[in-house]
N, C-alpha and C positions, 0 to 999 in steps of 0.2 A: 377518528375511530369509526365513524358511521359511513365513511366514504365507501362506495361500491366498486370504484375503479380508480386508476391513477389520475384521470382528469378531475374527478370530484375531490380527490385528496389534494391535488395541486390548487384547486380553487379554494379549499379551506385554508391552505397554507398562506394565502394572500392576507390573512389577518395578522400575520407575523407574530403569533403568540407563542412560538417555540423558542427555547433557549438555543444559543449557537451550537450546532452539531452537524455531522454528516447524516443525511437521511437518504435511504434507499427504499424505493417502493416498487413492488411488482404486483400486478393483478392477474386474474384468471382469464383476461381477455387479450393478453399479449402486451399490455402496457408496462413500460419500464421508465423509472424516473429517479434522477439523482438531484439532490439539492443541498447546498451548503447553507443551512437554515440559520435563522437568528435575526432579530430586529437590529439593524445596523445603520448608524447615522451617516449622512453625507458629510464629508469633511472638505474644508477649503484646500485647494492645491498649494504647493509651495512649502509644505511643512514635512518634517520627519515625524510621522505619527507613531513610530516605534520608540520615540524618546519623549520625555516630559515636554509639554508645551505650556506657555503662559495661559492662565485662566482668567486674567483680568482685562482681556481685550476681546472685542467682538470679532477680531480677525481670525480667532481660532474657534469661533462658535459653530455649532452644527448648522447645516443647511437643509434640514429636514431629515427624512428617513428614506432609505432605498426601498422602493417597492419590490415585490417578489420578482417581477420580470427582469430586474437588473442584477439579481443575485446569480452566483455561480450555479449552473444547473445543466443537466442533460436530460432530454426527453426522447424516449424511444430511439436509442442509438442504433446505428446500422450494424454495429458489431454484434448485437443480439444478447449482450450480457452486461452486467455491472459488477464491480468489486470495489470495496473500500476496506482495507486493513490498516487503518491509521496512516493513510498515505495522503499525499497532496492531491488536490482536485484534477491536476493535469496528468495524473498517472492512473486513471481509471481503466485504461485499455492498453493493449500491447502496441497499438498504433492508432492514429486518428484522434488523438486527445484534443481537448480544448486548449487554448493558449492563455497562460497566466497574464501576459501583457494586455489582454483584452479587458481586464478588470482592474479597478483600483486596488492597491495593495491591501487596504483594510477590508476589502471584500474577499479577495483571494486568501489572504491571511495564512500563508504557508510558504515554505521554500520551494520554488518551482522544481518539479521532477522528483521530489522526495519520495522514496520507496522504503518499505520494510521488507524483511525476508518473507513474511507471510504474503505481502502484496506481490512480490516477485513470483512466488510459487503459484498464487492464484492466477496471475496473468499467463504464466507458462501453461497451465492446465486449461483454463477457460478459453484462451485464444485458439486452442486446438480441438476443443470439444465439439463433437458433431453427433446428433441423434442420441443423446444420452438417455438411458433409462434409469430405473431405480437403483440397480446394482452399481452403475457407474457413479451416480451421485453419492451413494453410501460409501463407496470406496474412497472418493475424494474427501468426504466429510471426516473419515477416520484415517486420512493419509498420514503416514509417519516419515515421509521423505524429508531429509535435510537439504534444502535447496542449495546451500553454499558448499556442500561436500566436494563437488568437482573442483572448485576454486582452491580449497585447501589441499586437495590431492595434487593439483597442478604445481602449487608452491613446494610441496614436499618432494615431488619428483625432480623439480629443478634443483632443490638443495642436495639431493642425493647425487644428481649428475655432476653438479659443480664442485661438490665436496666428497668425491668418491673415496679418497683415502680415509677421511674421517669416518665415512659410513662403514668401510670395511674394517675399521678398528673398533667398531662397536661390539659389544658382547652379543652372543647368539640370541639372547632374550630381547635385546634392544632391536636387533635387525628383524626379528620376528614381529615385534610391535610395529615397525615401519611397514612391513609387508602386509600386515592385517589392515592398517589404516589405508594403504594404497588399494587394497582389495575390497574395501568397504563399499557396499552397494547403495549407501545413503539412506537406507531404511532403518529408522531408530526403533527396532523391535526390542522387546524386553529381554530376549534371549541372545541378543547380538553382543559379542565381546568387543567387536571393533568399535562400536558406537561410543563406549566409555573411553577407549583409548584416544579416539579423535576428540572427544569432549575435553579430556584433560590436556591433550596437546594444544588445543585452541586456547584453553585457559592460561597456559604457560607462554603462549606466543606474545 
């Protein structure tokens, strides 16, 4: 809490006093730091540490504690940004990520490449952001775009094309619903009628 920049914060983290969690730090000097924090034991190789192991033998005993330098981390990335929306450590950037295989599984502690929709949206925007000001940051912070909308629309267009007779047999109201979903701009505004139709359609899929 008293650190004045990323370097001082990273030095403080060497005490390994924080519980396991993703930590993102940025200072006013241009420093950027990501750490998968948490005091983590070194473990013997040759065991499946995702399953129970015998505790009555020294063969499964800890081999000390991993120092901070061995933990999953990124300092001052060339991409110029960091994002973590409950995603795996190798999905911080649109490209140029660290490699899960460079770390023991118990340190990486996630499914390689795992992404959430929030993470995908953040990567889509941040990887293209250039010279942002306050207005751009505010717009992104209050963004209402549903990142998966084009995928659902692509599937619906395919269904309409492949099942044309069934589509034409629908009632006028049902066809209008399909047209609204296909014309939805992905922005989940409170006055959007299409957003509810897409939401309920996804729930039924």
